Residue, then its C-alpha position, 0 to 999 in steps of 0.5 A: m729390844t736387844g735382839h739381833v735377828t728379827n722381830a715378830t714381823s720378819q719375813g721368816t717369821t711371817l712364813l712360819l707363823p701360820l704353821l707354828g702359831s707363835a713368833v717366838r717358836a718360829q724364830a727359835l726354830l730358825y735360830l736352832s736350824v742355823h746355829r744347831e743349839a742355844y741356851p734360853r738366855e742366848l735365844a732371848a738376847e738374840l731374838g729380843y724376847g723375854l726369857r720367860a717367853v723363850q722358855s715357854a716356847l722351848e717347853r712347847l717345842e720340847a713337849a712336841r719332841v721337835v727340840f730336845s734339851r740336855l744339861r751342859g754343866p748347870y745350864r740347859v741347852y736346846a737343839l733340834n731333835p734329830l730323832h723326830p720322824l719329820r726332822g728331814h722335812l722340818g730341816g728342809l722347810l727351815g732351810r727354805v725359809v732362810e733362803l727366802m729371807p731378805a738378804e739383811e735378815r739372813r745376814q743377821l741370822l747367819s752372822p758368825g760372831r753371834r755365838r757366845s760360848r758358855t764355859 
């Protein structure tokens, strides 16, 4: 695995898994809640999942309107949907999950050197 954040048995994932039914969706939402937006390849690399698994998770989240995507040049970038009626509650839930993570897991998720820009 090349991911830096967590794996399917992390504390954050464990808390969200019963609600979301997918470790990939749980970790993608946690990542987006902290980093605001991400490319599918970025998420795959950071979370240690295959690109297709991440794309599938993002498609399901987008179908539920929890996230939205837009094109930035030739690349699709995803973010939490600020217009979702439960956005504030979801943000609060994800923030609380981050607070409850073990310190090392939280440090990895919040690590400032993580973001790679695409130009």
